[in-house]
C-alpha positions in Angstrom: 10.8 8.1 -27.3 10.3 11.6 -26.0 14.0 12.0 -25.8 15.4 9.9 -28.7 13.0 11.2 -31.3 13.8 14.9 -30.7 17.5 14.0 -30.6 17.2 12.3 -33.9 15.5 15.3 -35.3 18.3 17.6 -34.1 20.8 15.2 -35.5 19.3 15.3 -39.0 19.1 19.1 -38.8 22.8 19.2 -37.9 23.6 16.9 -40.8 21.8 19.0 -43.3 22.9 22.3 -41.9 26.6 21.4 -41.8 26.7 19.9 -45.3 24.4 22.4 -47.0 25.2 25.7 -45.3 28.8 25.2 -44.2 30.1 22.8 -46.8 31.4 20.2 -44.4 32.2 16.7 -45.8 29.6 14.0 -45.3 32.0 11.6 -43.6 33.0 14.2 -41.0 29.5 15.4 -40.3 28.3 11.8 -40.1 30.8 11.0 -37.4 29.7 14.1 -35.4 26.0 13.1 -35.8 26.7 9.5 -34.7 28.3 10.9 -31.6 25.2 13.0 -31.0 23.0 9.9 -31.2 25.3 8.0 -28.8 25.0 10.9 -26.4 21.2 10.8 -26.7 20.7 7.1 -26.0 20.8 6.2 -22.3 22.7 3.0 -23.0 23.0 1.7 -19.4 19.5 2.7 -18.4 17.9 -0.8 -18.7 20.8 -2.4 -16.9 20.8 0.0 -14.0 17.0 -0.3 -13.7 17.1 -4.1 -13.6 20.0 -4.2 -11.1 18.2 -1.7 -8.9 15.0 -3.7 -8.9 16.8 -7.0 -8.3 18.6 -5.6 -5.2 15.3 -4.0 -4.1 13.5 -7.3 -4.4 16.2 -9.0 -2.3 15.8 -6.3 0.4 12.0 -6.8 0.4 12.5 -10.6 0.8 14.7 -9.9 3.9 11.7 -8.0 5.3 9.3 -10.9 4.7 7.8 -9.9 1.3 8.7 -12.0 -1.8 7.6 -10.5 -5.1 6.4 -12.8 -7.8 7.2 -10.4 -10.6 9.1 -7.2 -10.9 6.2 -5.0 -11.8 4.9 -5.6 -8.3 7.7 -3.4 -7.0 6.1 -0.4 -8.6 2.5 -1.4 -7.9 3.0 -1.7 -4.1 4.8 1.7 -4.1 1.7 3.1 -5.8 -0.8 1.5 -3.5 -3.3 4.0 -2.1 -5.7 1.6 -0.2 -5.3 -1.8 1.5 -8.1 -4.2 2.0 -6.9 -6.4 4.9 -8.4 -9.5 6.3 -8.7 -9.7 10.1 -7.6 -13.1 11.3 -3.9 -13.5 11.3 -3.2 -10.1 9.8 -4.8 -7.6 12.2 -5.1 -10.2 14.9 -2.8 -13.0 16.1 -4.9 -15.9 14.6 -4.1 -17.7 17.9 -7.6 -18.2 19.0 -8.3 -19.4 22.5 -11.6 -21.0 23.6 -13.0 -19.6 26.9 -15.0 -22.6 28.2 -16.7 -20.7 31.0 -18.2 -18.3 28.4 -20.0 -21.0 26.5 -23.7 -20.2 25.9 -26.2 -23.0 25.9 -29.6 -23.1 24.1 -31.0 -25.4 26.8 -34.7 -24.8 26.2 -36.3 -28.2 26.2 -39.5 -26.9 24.6 -37.8 -26.5 21.2 -37.9 -30.2 20.5 -41.3 -32.0 20.1 -41.7 -35.1 22.2 -42.0 -37.4 19.2 -38.7 -36.1 17.8 -36.8 -36.1 21.1 -33.1 -36.9 21.1 -32.4 -40.5 21.9 -31.5 -41.1 25.5 -28.9 -43.5 26.8 -25.2 -43.9 27.6 -24.3 -43.8 23.9 -26.4 -40.7 23.2 -25.0 -37.3 22.2 -24.8 -35.8 25.7 -22.3 -37.9 27.6 -21.7 -35.4 30.4 -25.4 -34.6 31.3 -27.3 -36.3 34.0 -30.4 -35.7 32.0 -29.4 -37.0 28.6 -31.7 -34.6 26.8 -30.2 -31.5 28.4 -26.6 -30.6 27.2 -23.9 -29.1 29.4 -21.0 -26.8 28.6 -18.8 -29.9 28.5 -21.1 -31.5 26.0 -21.0 -28.4 23.8 -17.1 -28.4 23.9 -16.9 -32.1 23.3 -19.3 -32.0 20.3 -17.3 -29.1 18.8 -14.1 -31.1 19.2 -15.8 -34.1 17.5 -16.7 -31.8 14.5 -13.1 -30.6 14.2 -10.4 -32.0 12.0 -7.3 -33.1 14.0 -5.4 -33.5 10.7 -5.8 -29.9 9.8 -4.3 -27.9 12.7 -3.5 -25.0 10.4 -7.2 -24.1 10.8 -7.1 -21.7 13.8 -10.7 -22.6 14.9 -10.2 -26.3 14.9 -6.8 -25.9 16.6 -8.3 -23.7 19.3 -11.2 -26.1 20.0 -9.1 -29.2 20.1 -6.5 -27.5 22.3 -9.2 -26.4 24.7 -10.8 -29.9 24.7 -7.5 -31.6 25.4 -6.7 -29.2 28.2 -10.2 -29.5 29.7 -10.8 -33.3 29.5 -7.2 -34.5 29.2 -5.9 -35.8 25.8 -6.2 -39.5 26.6 -9.7 -39.1 28.1 -10.8 -37.0 25.1 -9.7 -39.8 22.7 -11.5 -42.3 24.9 -14.7 -40.3 24.7 -14.4 -40.0 20.9 -13.8 -43.7 20.5 -16.7 -44.6 22.8 -19.1 -42.1 21.0 -18.9 -44.0 17.7 -17.2 -44.4 14.4 -16.8 -41.4 12.1 -18.1 -42.3 8.7 -18.1 -38.9 7.0 -16.5 -35.5 7.6 -17.3 -32.4 5.5 -14.8 -29.6 6.4 -15.4 -25.9 6.6 -15.4 -23.8 3.5 -16.3 -20.2 2.7 -19.5 -21.1 0.9 -21.2 -23.3 3.4 -19.4 -21.9 6.5 -19.8 -25.0 8.6 -18.1 -28.4 9.3 -20.3 -31.5 9.6 -19.3 -34.9 11.0 -21.4 -38.1 10.8 -20.9 -40.8 13.5 -22.4 -44.3 13.5 -22.9 -46.4 16.7 -25.1 -49.5 17.0 -27.6 -48.4 14.3 -27.8 -44.8 15.6 -26.6 -42.0 13.3 -25.4 -38.8 15.0 -24.7 -35.7 12.9 -22.7 -32.9 14.6 -22.2 -29.5 13.0 -20.3 -26.4 14.0 -19.9 -23.1 12.2 -21.4 -19.7 11.6 -24.6 -19.3 13.6 -26.8 -18.3 10.7 -25.7 -21.4 8.8 -26.2 -23.7 11.7 -29.7 -22.4 12.4 -30.8 -22.5 8.7 -28.5 -23.8 6.0 -30.7 -22.8 3.2 -30.3 -24.5 -0.2 -26.5 -24.1 -0.4 -23.8 -26.5 -1.8 -23.4 -28.4 1.5 -23.9 -32.1 1.7 -26.4 -31.8 4.5 -29.2 -29.1 4.7 -31.5 -28.5 7.7 -33.6 -26.1 9.6 -33.0 -26.3 13.4 -35.8 -27.3 15.6 -37.8 -24.3 16.9 -36.7 -22.2 13.9 -39.3 -20.8 11.5 -38.3 -19.1 8.3 -41.3 -16.8 8.4 -40.2 -15.4 11.8 -36.7 -14.4 10.7 -37.4 -10.7 10.4 -39.2 -10.5 13.8 -36.5 -12.6 15.5 -33.7 -10.4 14.2 -35.6 -7.3 15.4 -36.1 -8.7 18.9 -32.5 -9.8 19.1 -31.2 -6.4 18.0 -33.4 -4.6 20.5 -32.5 -6.9 23.4 -28.8 -6.9 22.8 -28.8 -3.0 22.5 -30.7 -2.7 25.8 -28.4 -5.1 27.6 -25.3 -3.4 26.4 -26.6 0.0 27.3 -27.7 -1.0 30.8 -24.4 -2.7 31.4 -22.6 0.5 30.5 -23.9 2.0 33.7 -22.8 -0.9 35.8 -19.3 -0.4 37.1 -19.1 -3.6 39.1 -17.1 -5.7 36.7 -14.3 -8.2 37.4 -11.0 -7.7 35.7 -11.8 -9.8 32.6 -15.4 -8.7 32.3 -16.7 -12.3 32.3 -19.2 -11.8 35.1 -20.6 -8.8 33.3 -21.0 -10.6 30.0 -22.6 -13.6 31.8 -25.2 -11.2 33.3 -25.8 -9.7 29.9 -26.4 -13.2 28.4 -28.9 -14.1 31.1 -30.7 -10.8 30.7 -30.8 -11.1 26.9 -32.3 -14.6 27.2 -34.9 -13.4 29.7 -35.8 -10.3 27.6 -36.2 -12.4 24.5 -38.7 -14.7 26.2 -40.5 -11.6 27.5 -40.8 -10.2 24.0 -41.9 -13.6 22.6 -38.7 -14.3 20.7 -37.9 -17.8 19.6 -34.7 -19.9 19.5 -33.3 -17.8 16.7 -33.9 -14.5 18.6 -32.3 -15.9 21.8 -29.3 -17.2 19.9 -28.8 -14.0 17.8 -29.1 -11.9 21.0 -26.5 -14.0 22.8 -24.2 -13.9 19.7 -24.5 -10.1 19.6 -23.7 -9.8 23.4 -20.6 -12.1 23.0 -19.3 -10.5 19.8 -19.7 -6.9 21.2 -17.5 -8.1 24.1 -14.8 -9.2 21.6 -15.7 -12.9 21.4 -15.8 -14.9 18.2 -18.6 -17.4 18.4 -18.9 -20.9 16.9 -22.4 -22.5 16.9 -22.8 -26.2 17.6 -25.8 -28.3 16.7 -26.5 -32.1 16.8 -29.1 -34.5 15.4 -29.5 -38.2 16.3 -31.7 -40.6 14.5 -32.2 -44.3 14.2 -34.7 -46.7 12.7 -37.4 -45.5 15.1 -36.7 -41.8 14.6 -35.9 -41.1 10.9 -37.3 -37.5 10.9 -35.3 -36.0 13.7 -34.5 -32.3 13.6 -31.1 -30.7 14.0 -30.9 -29.1 17.5 -28.9 -26.0 18.4 -26.7 -26.9 21.4 -25.0 -23.5 22.1 -22.2 -21.1 21.2 -18.5 -21.7 21.8 -16.7 -18.4 22.7 -13.2 -17.7 21.5 -10.8 -14.8 21.6 -8.5 -13.6 18.8 -6.6 -10.6 20.3 -5.0 -8.0 18.1 -1.4 -8.3 17.2 0.9 -6.2 19.4 2.2 -4.2 16.4 -1.1 -3.7 14.7 -1.9 -0.2 16.1 1.5 1.2 15.4 1.7 -0.3 11.9 -1.8 0.9 11.1 -0.8 4.4 11.9 2.4 4.1 9.9 0.4 2.9 6.8 -2.1 5.8 7.2 0.8 8.2 7.6 2.2 6.9 4.4 -1.0 7.8 2.6 -2.5 4.3 2.5 -6.1 3.9 3.7 -6.9 0.5 5.4 -10.2 -1.3 5.3 -11.0 -4.5 7.2 -12.6 -7.2 5.0 -13.6 -10.2 7.2 -16.0 -13.1 7.3 -16.5 -12.7 11.0 -19.6 -11.2 12.7 -20.0 -7.5 12.4 -19.8 -6.9 16.1 -16.5 -8.8 16.4 -15.1 -6.9 13.4 -16.3 -3.5 14.9 -14.8 -4.3 18.3 -11.5 -5.4 16.8 -11.4 -2.2 14.6 -12.1 -0.1 17.7 -9.3 -1.8 19.6 -6.7 -1.1 16.9 -7.9 2.4 16.1 -9.1 1.6 12.7 -12.6 3.2 13.1 -16.0 1.6 13.8 -17.8 2.1 10.5 -17.8 -1.6 9.8 -20.8 -2.6 7.7 -22.4 -6.0 6.9 -21.9 -7.5 3.5 -25.6 -7.0 2.8 -24.8 -3.3 2.3 -22.8 -4.2 -0.8 -25.9 -5.1 -2.8 -27.5 -4.0 -5.0 -25.0 -1.9 -6.8 -25.6 1.9 -7.0 -23.8 5.2 -6.9 -24.8 5.6 -3.2 -23.4 2.1 -2.5 -20.1 3.0 -4.2 -19.8 6.1 -2.0 -20.5 4.0 1.0 -17.7 1.5 0.1 -15.3 4.4 -0.2 -16.0 5.8 3.2 -16.5 2.6 5.1 -13.8 1.3 7.5 -14.5 -2.3 6.5 -17.1 -5.0 5.9 -18.0 -8.1 7.9 -19.6 -11.5 7.1 -18.2 -11.2 3.5 -18.2 -13.9 0.8 -15.5 -14.2 -1.9 -17.6 -12.2 -4.5 -18.0 -9.4 -1.9 -14.3 -8.9 -1.6 -13.9 -8.8 -5.4 -16.7 -6.3 -5.6 -15.1 -3.9 -3.1 -11.8 -4.1 -5.1 -13.6 -3.4 -8.4 -15.5 -0.4 -7.1 -12.4 1.2 -5.6 -10.5 0.6 -8.9 -13.0 1.5 -11.5 -15.0 4.2 -9.8 -12.3 5.9 -7.8 -9.2 5.0 -9.8 -7.3 3.7 -6.7 -4.4 1.4 -6.6 -5.8 -1.4 -4.4 -4.0 -3.9 -2.3 -5.8 -7.0 -1.1 -4.7 -9.7 1.4 -5.8 -13.3 1.3 -4.8 -16.8 2.3 -7.2 -19.3 0.7 -8.6 -20.5 -2.6 -11.7 -18.4 -2.0 -9.5 -15.2 -2.0 -8.0 -15.9 -5.5 -10.5 -13.8 -7.4 -10.0 -10.7 -5.2 -6.2 -11.2 -5.2 -6.1 -11.5 -9.0 -8.3 -8.4 -9.4 -6.3 -6.1 -7.1 -3.3 -4.4 -8.5 -1.4 -5.6 -5.4 -2.5 -9.1 -4.4 -0.8 -10.1 -1.1 -0.8 -13.7 0.0 -0.3 -13.6 3.7 1.9 -16.0 5.7 0.7 -19.6 5.5 -1.5 -18.9 2.4 -2.4 -21.8 0.1 -0.5 -22.5 -3.1 -3.4 -21.2 -5.1 -3.5 -17.9 -3.2 0.3 -17.5 -3.6 0.0 -18.1 -7.4 -2.7 -15.5 -7.7 -0.8 -12.9 -5.6 1.8 -10.4 -6.6 3.6 -10.5 -3.2 3.9 -13.5 -0.9 4.5 -12.7 2.8 6.7 -14.9 4.9 6.0 -13.0 8.2 2.6 -12.5 9.8 0.8 -9.2 10.4 0.5 -5.8 8.8 4.1 -5.0 9.6 5.3 -7.1 6.8 3.0 -5.2 4.4 4.3 -1.9 5.7 7.9 -3.1 5.3 7.1 -4.0 1.7 5.5 -0.6 1.0 8.5 1.1 2.6 11.1 -0.9 0.7 9.2 -0.5 -2.6 9.1 3.3 -2.2 12.9 3.2 -1.6 13.3 1.3 -4.8 11.0 3.7 -6.7 12.9 6.7 -5.3 16.2 5.2 -6.4 14.8 4.4 -9.9 13.3 7.9 -10.1 16.5 9.6 -9.1 18.5 7.6 -11.7 16.0 8.2 -14.5 15.8 11.8 -13.7 19.6 12.0 -13.7 20.0 10.1 -16.9 17.4 12.0 -18.9 18.6 15.4 -17.6 22.2 14.4 -18.5 21.1 13.4 -22.0 19.3 16.6 -22.5 22.3 18.5 -21.4 24.7 16.7 -23.7 22.5 16.9 -26.7 21.7 20.6 -26.2 25.3 21.6 -25.5 26.7 19.7 -28.5 24.0 21.0 -30.9 24.4 24.6 -29.6 28.2 24.4 -30.1 27.7 23.3 -33.7 24.9 25.7 -34.6 26.1 28.9 -32.9 29.9 28.6 -32.9 30.5 25.9 -35.5 32.5 24.1 -32.8 32.3 20.5 -31.8 33.4 17.9 -29.4 35.4 14.9 -30.4 33.3 11.8 -30.8 35.6 9.9 -28.4 34.6 12.4 -25.6 30.9 11.9 -26.3 31.4 8.1 -26.0 33.3 8.5 -22.8 30.5 10.7 -21.4 27.8 8.1 -22.4 29.6 5.2 -20.8 31.9 6.4 -18.1 29.2 8.4 -16.2 26.8 5.4 -16.3 29.4 3.1 -14.7 29.8 5.4 -11.7 26.0 5.3 -11.2 25.6 1.5 -10.7 25.8 1.8 -6.8 22.5 3.7 -7.0 20.9 0.4 -6.3 22.1 0.6 -2.7 21.8 4.3 -2.2 20.4 5.7 1.1 17.3 7.5 0.1 14.1 8.6 1.9 10.8 7.1 0.8 8.1 9.3 -0.4 5.5 10.1 2.2 2.8 9.6 -0.4 2.1 6.8 -2.8 4.3 6.9 -5.9 1.8 7.1 -8.7 4.4 7.1 -11.4 3.6 10.4 -13.1 5.8 10.2 -16.2 4.9 13.7 -17.3 6.1 15.2 -14.1 9.3 13.2 -14.3 10.0 14.4 -17.8 9.3 18.0 -17.0 11.7 17.8 -14.1 14.4 16.2 -16.2 13.8 18.8 -18.9 14.2 21.7 -16.4 17.4 20.2 -14.9 18.8 19.4 -18.4 18.1 23.0 -19.6 19.7 24.5 -16.6 22.7 22.2 -16.9 23.0 23.0 -20.6 22.9 26.8 -19.9 25.6 26.5 -17.3 27.8 24.4 -19.6 27.3 27.0 -22.4 28.2 29.7 -19.8 31.4 27.9 -19.2 32.2 27.8 -22.9 31.6 31.5 -23.2 33.6 32.4 -20.1 36.2 29.6 -20.6 39.2 31.8 -20.9 38.4 33.6 -17.6 37.6 30.4 -15.7 40.5 28.2 -16.9 43.0 31.0 -17.4 43.9 29.6 -20.8 44.9 32.3 -23.1 43.2 32.2 -26.5 40.7 29.7 -25.2 38.4 30.2 -28.3 41.3 30.3 -30.8 41.6 27.7 -33.5 45.1 26.7 -32.3 43.6 25.8 -28.9 40.9 23.5 -30.3 42.3 20.4 -28.6 42.6 21.9 -25.2 39.3 23.6 -25.5 37.6 20.3 -26.3 39.3 18.6 -23.4 38.2 21.4 -21.0 34.6 21.2 -22.3 34.7 17.4 -21.8 36.0 17.7 -18.2 33.4 20.4 -17.4 30.4 18.4 -18.8 31.6 15.2 -17.3 32.1 16.5 -13.7 28.8 18.5 -13.9 27.0 15.3 -14.9 28.6 13.3 -12.1 27.5 15.9 -9.5 24.0 16.0 -11.0 23.0 12.8 -9.2 23.1 14.6 -5.9 20.5 17.1 -7.0 18.2 14.3 -8.3 18.1 12.1 -5.2 15.1 13.8 -3.6 12.7 16.7 -4.2 14.3 18.9 -1.5 17.6 20.7 -1.0 20.4 18.3 -1.4 21.9 19.2 2.1 18.6 18.1 3.8 18.5 14.7 2.2 20.0 11.6 3.7 23.7 11.3 3.0 24.4 9.2 -0.1 25.6 5.6 0.4 29.3 5.2 0.8 29.6 3.3 -2.4 27.7 5.9 -4.5 29.7 8.8 -3.1 33.0 6.9 -3.5 32.2 5.9 -7.2 31.2 9.5 -8.1 34.3 11.1 -6.4 36.6 8.4 -7.8 35.1 9.0 -11.3 35.8 12.7 -11.0 39.4 12.0 -10.0 39.8 9.7 -12.9 38.5 12.3 -15.3 40.8 14.9 -13.9 43.8 12.5 -14.1 42.9 11.7 -17.7 42.8 15.4 -18.5 46.0 16.2 -16.6 48.1 13.3 -18.0 46.6 13.3 -21.4 45.1 9.7 -21.1 42.6 9.3 -24.0 42.5 13.1 -24.0 44.1 15.0 -26.9 45.7 17.7 -24.9 46.9 18.0 -21.2 45.2 20.5 -19.0 47.0 22.4 -16.2 46.2 22.1 -12.5 45.1 25.7 -12.5 42.6 25.1 -15.3 41.3 21.9 -13.6 40.8 23.8 -10.4 38.9 26.5 -12.2 36.7 23.9 -13.8 36.0 22.1 -10.5 35.2 25.4 -8.7 32.8 26.4 -11.6 31.1 23.0 -11.5 30.6 23.2 -7.7 29.1 26.7 -8.0 27.0 25.5 -11.0 25.7 22.6 -8.9 24.7 24.9 -6.1 22.9 27.2 -8.5 21.2 24.1 -10.1 20.0 22.9 -6.7 18.7 26.3 -5.7 16.7 26.6 -9.0 15.4 23.1 -8.5 14.1 23.9 -5.0 12.4 27.1 -6.3 10.7 25.2 -9.1 9.5 22.5 -6.7 8.2 25.1 -4.3 6.4 26.9 -7.1 4.7 23.6 -8.2 3.9 22.6 -4.6 6.2 19.5 -5.0 8.8 20.4 -2.4 9.2 17.8 0.5 9.6 19.5 3.8 10.4 16.5 5.9 7.5 16.9 8.4 6.0 13.5 7.3 9.1 11.3 7.4 8.0 7.6 7.5 9.1 5.2 10.2 11.6 2.6 9.3 10.1 -0.9 9.5 12.7 -2.0 12.0 11.7 0.7 14.5 8.2 -0.6 15.0 9.0 -3.8 16.8 11.5 -2.0 18.9 8.9 0.4 20.0 6.3 -2.3 20.7 8.9 -4.3 22.8 9.8 -1.2 24.8 6.1 -0.4 25.5 5.3 -3.9 26.5 8.3 -4.0 28.8 7.5 -0.8 30.6 4.6 1.4 29.7 6.4 4.4 31.3 9.7 3.8 29.6 8.8 5.5 26.3 8.0 9.1 26.9 8.8 10.4 23.4 9.0 8.0 20.5 11.8 8.2 18.0 9.5 6.4 15.6 8.9 9.4 13.4 11.8 11.5 14.6 13.8 11.6 11.4 15.4 15.0 11.9 12.5 14.7 12.2 9.1 15.4 13.6 8.8 14.6 17.3 5.9 12.4 18.1 4.0 10.2 20.4 3.7 10.9 24.1 3.4 8.1 26.7 -0.2 7.4 25.7 1.1 5.4 22.7 3.2 3.1 24.9 0.4 2.8 27.3 -1.9 1.6 24.5 0.6 -0.9 23.3 1.0 -2.2 26.9 -2.7 -2.7 27.2 -2.7 -4.8 24.0 0.3 -6.7 25.3 -1.3 -7.7 28.6 -4.6 -8.6 26.9 -3.0 -10.8 24.3 -1.1 -13.0 26.8 -2.7 -16.3 27.6 -5.8 -18.0 26.4 -7.9 -17.0 29.5 -7.5 -13.3 28.9 -10.5 -11.5 27.7 -10.3 -8.4 25.6 -13.0 -6.3 27.3 -14.3 -3.2 25.5 -13.0 -0.1 27.3 -16.5 1.5 27.2 -19.5 -0.7 26.4 -21.4 1.4 23.9 -23.9 0.6 21.2 -22.9 1.1 17.6 -24.7 4.5 17.4 -23.1 5.7 20.7 -19.5 4.9 19.9 -17.3 7.8 18.8 -16.2 7.7 15.2 -12.4 7.7 14.7 -12.5 8.3 10.9 -12.1 12.0 11.0 -9.2 11.7 13.4 -7.4 9.1 11.4 -7.5 10.9 8.1 -5.1 12.6 7.6 -2.8 10.8 10.1 -0.9 13.2 12.2 1.0 12.8 15.5 -1.7 14.9 17.3 -4.5 12.8 15.9 -2.8 9.6 16.9 -2.3 10.8 20.5 -5.9 11.8 20.6 -7.1 8.4 19.3 -5.0 6.5 21.8 -6.1 8.8 24.6 -9.8 8.1 23.8 -9.2 4.4 23.4 -7.3 4.0 26.8 -10.0 5.9 28.7 
């Protein structure tokens, strides 16, 4: 509208002026005005945009990101913050149970004698000599019993069943399950109740086994679960004091262990000592079952373990009021993905902040964030309520949130959108994530997401991890840059054509044949179709789609082009060596020369619009685009020379003069463009070139193969800023070693309390090569 409406206004002024002031016939002026309108309308603009987005969507799909609608291409290019889940995106989601790190709540005094667990061969503890005292094998077996063998897509169930089969033997495990009893009911895990419950019947005895989040196993509260309970030895009135004792004890044990250097390679002996000390200290301070369990959970999670609590209750006709009994905690590892650290840095370098939003324990989330260099300001979901201005500020500066529920995720998205006007991305994989996915401008369904999550998302990933998201951001910015360069070109060319034609009419009462205007409008657009495959550089910052800036840039380029074309008209005789260039008898050759000059200048204009920097510092255009433009110029010259659709032939000397003038005009145009960009602080200097997605896995593989093989990364060396010293490869090698095998334990590099751990936030923002090297150095110490 901003182009067509002024063009229509100019057209009507031309119509009235030519008829009223110069006495031109209506039919003749109408034809001239129609040609002006044709020149003002970017006819091929919608087609080129659609083709560019279609090819761009195909390229994104090849990198593992399928867009559900074309507007998502612009939205992800504009994304300024990403709320990422932990499991499967930042980590491998290939959890491994560490049986030797199982913690048992084996205090017999928590169960009153009149509510004791039924003893006997068919009782709940089939591996214990004393049937009332569970062993680690009992804890693992009961956890396997409460797992769904038909839903191995659940990483927790898969890890527990895999560990149980490896520990007991698959056939023996099946025999134990059959002997234990008949399953009559199974309620699977869901984000609301955060536990799975199985009911087993055997000879009139009912056994209920539950596994899940510790808080929900100790005290379910009045939630939507089928079964509710309060574990034996748990008193709701003591919750605050138990939590205080657990926090104090876990902090003391972690701090004391920090001064103990006698650790084995995996740190399991150290963690075992911490667990024993935590239990002893809890008893000393008068802590109950809840305090001891919470302290053990804090010790395990601070060491990088994910814990699953297991509880059991057995009742029969003689014992109808039995209590649920906490058995222990199953410890599992979910190591970071090999490419997470590198990809996280790439996202931050691209101007995208990343927050971790997870349902896991705060300590686990903090340890994972520390390992990948995200930052350790991970807050519990309780900090999200109640809403306040201070709370909103806290959300903005936090590195993530733990133990979140579906409404918490949506609240974070809403605050970032409405309060801080950010373009928010949100990852999710389940039905419970649909609300947050729908609310975010960029909803991302990760690999393996449910159909409901995919329907709610804007982008569906077919590859795991953050790298697929970074690839989608990178490709979408390429698409946006191609679209921007074409729109800038097309609008500037339209302004040039309209201003030149109107100026010729108003100032010199000269005009261009309508056929030439039609050729300008159509022929130049045809040569621009390969823009969909052009080699461009993505913007180092989110593309926020500032239309006003785009129009101002197009107006400036169009004005300069118009001035240069009018300069050619004024100096036409000297440039083309055509005698009497402005004479009436040379009208046909003058119009042909003007057409050739405008057409070639418009063709060359695309090379000045491809990037906000000098044209010679940008990536070379694609072969197809360069070939089409050059071929188009040759066709235009051939048409002018051999009088094809052109009223008068132009000599080779005149054509050479026009070509030389247009090349000089292009250089002047690019120089003025650079000056304007510098004056408005919009000039790209190239010191923040983004890594190509394909370079990240190459770097990770090289680092994992030999930590000394990568001395200087070419990751960000695009003519290009040199970057990461060998510390980067060393960090990736550490992650590679720790993530191999289910028995490997990611041990914190320095066992610090939350208040003692260094904050990485100031180093990560803004992301620079020096800051990354500093972070990796501190992490690897």
